[in-house]
C-alpha positions in Angstrom: 0.0 0.0 0.0 1.3 3.4 -0.8 1.3 6.0 2.0 0.7 8.8 -0.6 -2.9 7.7 -0.5 -3.3 8.8 3.0 -1.0 11.8 3.5 -1.0 15.3 2.1 1.2 16.0 -0.9 3.7 18.1 1.0 4.9 15.0 2.7 6.0 13.6 -0.7 9.7 14.2 -1.2 9.4 13.2 -4.8 7.4 16.3 -5.5 9.7 18.8 -3.8 11.1 21.4 -6.0 14.6 21.6 -4.3 16.9 18.8 -3.2 17.2 20.3 0.3 13.5 20.4 0.7 13.2 16.8 -0.5 15.9 15.8 2.1 14.0 17.5 4.9 10.7 15.9 4.0 12.4 12.5 3.9 14.0 13.2 7.4 10.5 14.1 8.8 8.9 11.0 7.4 11.7 8.8 8.8 11.2 10.5 12.2 7.6 9.6 12.1 8.3 6.1 11.0 6.6 6.5 7.6 8.3 4.1 5.2 8.4 4.5 1.4 5.9 1.7 1.2 3.5 0.9 4.1 3.8 -2.8 3.5 7.5 -2.6 3.9 7.1 -1.0 7.3 4.7 -3.8 8.5 7.1 -6.5 7.3 10.1 -4.9 9.1 8.0 -4.6 12.3 7.0 -8.3 12.2 10.5 -9.5 11.5 11.9 -7.4 14.4 9.5 -8.9 17.0 
């Protein structure tokens, strides 16, 4: 499942106009534990348990 279906567009680092802005968005998503793909996050959580 793609997180882009649930979050606002400004959380999407792929749509940022500047590289620095994209890096900041990616950092914020990582801090909030929002993976690139939601399914990848769930799999990582299950395997670390």
